[in-house]
N, C-alpha and C positions, 0 to 999 in steps of 0.2 A: 064704015066702022068709026073712023075718026071724025065724028060729027060734033055738033055743039054740046050735046049731052056728055060726050067723052071728055071734052076739055073742062066743062063745068065740074064734073065729078073729080077730075084730076086736080083742079084748083082747090076743091073742097078738101081733098085728102092732104094736099100740101099745107093748107091752112090748119087742119087738125093736127098735123105733125108739128107745126110751129107752136100750136097751143100746148101740145104734149110736152115739148121741150121747155116751154115757159113754166108749166106746172112742176116739172121735174127739177128744173133749176131753182125755182122759187122755194120748193120744199127744202132742198139742200142748203140754200143760202140762209134761210131763216132759222134752220135748226143748227147750222154750223157756225153762224155768226156769234162772236163774243158779245155777251150782254154788257160787259164792262166797256168794250170799245164803242158799242152803240150808245151807251149812256154818256160816254165822254163826247161823242159827236153830237148827241142831242143837246148836251149842256152848252155846246158852242153854236147852237142855233140850227142844226141840221134837222129839218122837218121830217125827212124820210127816215132818219134814224129814230126819231121820236115815235113815228107811226109803227116802225118795225118792233120797237120795244113793247108798244101797246098790244100788237098782234100776238107776239110770242108769250104774253102773260098766260094765255090759255092754249098750251101746246096741243092738247087733245083736240080742241075744236079746230085749230089751225090745220093740223095734219089731216084730220077727217075731211075738211073742206077741200084741201089740195088733192087728196087721194080720190075723192069723189069726182072732182073735175078731171083729173088725169085719166081715170078709168073710163069716164064718159067719152072723152075725145079719142082715146085709144080704141075702144070698142067700135065707135062710130067710124073711125078711119079704116079699121080692118074690115068692117062690113061693106063699106063703099068700095074698098079695093077688091074684095072678093067678087062683088057684083060686076065691077068693071073688067076684071081679068077673065071672069067666066064668059062675059059677053064677047070679049076679043078672042080668047083661046079655047073656049068651050069648057068641057069638064076638067081638063088639066089646069084650068085657070085657078081652081081652088088651092091646089098645092103650090102653084107659082105665086099666088097672092100671099100665102102664108110665109113663104121663103122671103119674098121681097119686103113685106111689111115687118117681119122679124128683124131683118138687117137694118131697115130704115129707122125703126123705133129704137133699136139697140144703139145704133151709132149716133143718130141725129136728135133723138128725143130723150135719151138716157145718159150715155157716156159723155157726149160733148157738152151739154148744158150743165151737168153735174160737175164735170171737171172744171169748167169756168167758174161755177158758183163756189166751189171749195177754194179755188185760188183767190177769188175776190169776194169773200163771204160778206163782209160788212157793207161794201159799196153795192153789191148785188141785192142784199136784203133791203137796203134803203131804197133802191131803185124800184123794186117790185112791191113795196109796201102798200102803195095806194091801190093798184088793181086787185091785189090779194085781199086787202081790207074789204073791198066791195064784194068780192067773191065769198069771203067768210061770212059777211052779213047776209048775203042772198041765200047761201046754203045752210045757214044756222039752224032753221027748223028741221031740215032733213038730217043734218049731223046729230042734232039732239035726239031725234028719234032713233037713229042708228046706234047712238051711244047707249040709250036705254035698252034697246034690243040686245046689244052685245052683252051688257051686264046681266040682263035677264037670262040669256042662254048660259052664260058662265055660272050663274047662281044655280041653274038646274043641275050642273055637274059638280056642285059643291065648291066652286071657286068664288071666294069673296073678294071684291075689288075695293080698295081704299081710295076714296076720292081725294084725300089729303096726303097721299103717299109722296106726291111730288115735292112736298115741303122739305123733306129730308134729302131730296135728290142732290142739291148743291153741296151740302155737307158731306154726303157719302162720296160724291164725285171728287171733291178736294182730298178727302182722306185716302181714297183709292189711288189718286194721282201721286200723293206723297209716298205711299207705301211702294208703289211701282217705281217711282223715281229713286227711292232709297235702295231697292233691290237691284236697280241697274247702275247704282253708283253715282247718280246725278245729284241726289239730295242727301246732305249729311244727316246722320241720325239725330244730332242735336237740333238742327233746323226743323226736321220732321216732328220731333217731340214738342218743340215750342209751339208750332202752328196747331198741332192736334190738341195740345193742352189748352190753347185759347179757344178752340172750337168746342171743347168739352165743358167749358165753364157753365153753360146753360143747362147741362144735363146732370150736374153734380151739386150736392148740397153741402152746407157748412158742416153738417154732422160728420161727413166723411173725412174731413181734414182738420177739424178742431183739436185743440189740446184738451185732453180729457181733464175733468175737474180734479182727479187724483194727482195731476201733475202741476196744478196751478199754485204759484206762490201767492199767499194772501197775508194781510196784516190785520190784526185785531185793533180796532180803534181805541179799545180800553187800555192799551199799553201806554206807558209813559212816553212823552214826546221824544226823549233821548233814545229809548229803545227802538222807536219807530224809525228815527233817523239812521240808527246803526243798521237796522234791517234793510233799509233802502240802499245804503252804501254797500252792504254785503251782496245784494242781489245783482244779477247780470241784466235785469230788465229795467226799463225806464218807467213802465206803467205797472202798478200793482193794485189789485182790488183790495178794498177795505171792507171788513165785515164786523158786525156787532152781534155778540152772543154766540151764534152758530154760523158756520161758513156758508150756509145757504142764504143768509141774510146779508147780501151785498148792499152797502150803503154809499159807496163812492169808489172812485178810481184815482189813485194818487200818482201824479207825474213827478218824477225826480226833479225836473227843472222847476216846477212850481214850489216844491219844498225848499229847493235851494234859494229861490227868490225870497221866500218867507224868512229863511235863516239870515239872508243878507240884510233884510230890513231890520231884523232884530239886532244886528251888529252895527247899526247906525252910530251908536255911541262907542264903538270899538270893542265891545264885549257883550256876551249873552249871560244875563243873570239867571240863576236857578229858578227864581220866581217867574221869569218870563217863560222859561221852558215848561214849568208846571201849568201855567195858564194857557199855553198854546193849544189850540184845538185844531187837530189835523184836518178835520172836515171843512174848515174855512178855506183851505187851498185845494181841496179834492174836487174832481169833476163828477157830474152826475153819471151814474152807470148807464150804459147803453145796452139794452137787452134785445136779442133777436131770436126768432124761432129756429129750431134746428133744421127745419125743412126749407129754409131760404136757399135759393140757388147761389152758386158762387158768382155768377154773372150779375145777379141782382144785388148781392152784397157788395161787390166791388163798386157798383154804381152808387150804392148807399154811402159807402165810405167816402167816395169822392164828393158826393153832394153835401154830406155833413161835415167835411173837412176833419175827419177823425180816422184813426187807424186801428181802433181797438173795440171789440164788442164781446159781450158775454152771451153765451148760447143757453137757451132754456128749452125744456120740452113743453108738451101741450098742457101740463099741469103747473107750469111756471117754475119747476125745479131746475136748479143750475146743472148743466151738463158739461160745459167746457167754455173755452174762449177761442176767439179767432182774431187774427190781425190781417191787415192789408198785405203784409209780407207773406203770410201763409198762402194767400191766393196767388200772389205773384210767383211764388215758388212752384205752383202747379203749372206755370207756363215756362219759366226760365230755369227751373231746377233749384237745388238747395242754395240758399243765400246765407253766408256766414260773415261775421265781423270779428273785430278783436276782442269783443266781450263774450262771444259764444263759447260755451264750454266744449272742449274737444272730447267727444264721446266715442271716437273711433268709427270705423266704417260700419254701416248697418248691414252690409252684405260683403263678404270676402270669399275668395276662392280657396278651397282647402287643397291639401296635397293629392287627394284621391280624385280631384275633378269636381267634387260637389261644391255647393255654396253654403257657407255659414251665414245664416240670416237672423237678424234681430226679430224676435216675435212681434214687436210693436211696429215693425216696418209695414207700410201700407202695401197692399197687393199691387196697386197702380204703380208705385215707385219701383217695386221689384220687376214688374213687367217692363217698365221703361228702361230699367238698368240692363236687363238681359234679353230684351226683345221676346219675352214670353207672352202667353195669352191665358194666364190663370184668371178664372172668373171672379169678379168682385161684386156681384149682385147680392149675395147673402152675407158677406163679411167684408170689412174694410182692411183688416190686418192679416198678415200671414198666420199668426196664432189663431185669430178668429176663424179663418178658413179651415184650419185643421180641426178645431173644436166643433165647428158646424158639420163637417163631413164625418167626423168620428162619432158625433152625437154623445160625447162624454168629455171629461177633463182627462187628457192622457197623462200617463206617468212618464218619468224620464226613461229613455231607452226604447219606448214604443215606436213602431214604424208603421206608416200608412202609405198606401199608394192610391192616388186618384188624379183625374184630369191629366194623365200622362206624366205625373211626377211622383217621386218618392220623398216622403217627409219623415224625418227622424227627430224626435224630441231629445235635445241634448241637455238643456237646463230648464229648471222650473222653480218658481218662487210662489209658494202657496198655490193659488189656482191660476197663476199667470205662466204662460210658456214664454220664457225669455230668450231662448236660443234654439234654433232648429237647423238641421242639415237638409238641404234640398238639392235634388238633382233630377234632370229629365230622364224618364225611362227610355231605354233603347227599344226598338220594335220587338226584339226577341224577349226582353224583360217584360214588356207590356203584355205579351201573349201568355207568359208563364205566370 
């Protein structure tokens, strides 16, 4: 019984188990390894880490190749073991081979290599990168065929696969980790909000956070220079748009410091004559207006501000009509929260807790800020402000005292100015209230 064929078959089974362990450990190492750590090692000249980074760029092809190799060696090892045990023990060898191979594969080809790979993910990934790279290249045609076959079968059942879905995986993974860390008390709410705010800049537009044109302080260039100076001194802002004729016609942006420098030059002789003030043209010290489309993302606009060395832009729609203005500070506030200085007017809290447990909310408060303040999940796809959300859901301009319930919250209109909802009372609905 124990002839040469027996020992050759046994050696082949042992070799296949080693290969199975290699495939299992490689899969775990390459998927568990931190790409950040691999990048750091690659930048220091680690060729294995560089190869591992290249391999993991296409996870679908990598996992497909490894699974193909792993299944091949496992099936072949089991087939050889069945033949070997049947030859030695007869018909009972099938059951015995199943038991023995299950134990051997589980312990030595699955648990042991995967445990090692998880413990030493980056070093293991770098170590197996060369042979796995060869295997991925060899199996590429088969894996591509299997990939097409799988997507075709899924399509038959109405399941559409998105080839680019992995692009969002990193962002969603970070967001999920932050929410989980906050729920477990590891990550502070402020830290979570700052990181998520930075991640969201590419998905949000300037239209969502700009100061609406109705709230912009402007100066008519036709006014006497003395009045313009007084308006600048009375304003809490250092940059003010200048218009001619109508407010849509922005001809410049006046910086208070530029105006001050001009006044200082006029005082070179110790005083400013009225004739000098009458002859002074404010546009000579004004900056060219910087216009941007309302669809610009916050991420792109922040880069534009830094590249142009400016902090102020006027927002226009597709027809060129003025919609509002945005500053670099507005974008930074989406990351770090509200920024105030000694010149900002105290307007009170945009959201405050009332005695009955509800929240008194300024209608102009953005839904995003309200969500961040209270850890709520009100949708902001159809409206930017709380008042806008109520109007959208109600499909009308509500009157004072009207109450609405949607998205798991109760909204009561407390104050209204013309068609603007200025103050609302908001509270989450209890499960019982939601059912009634």
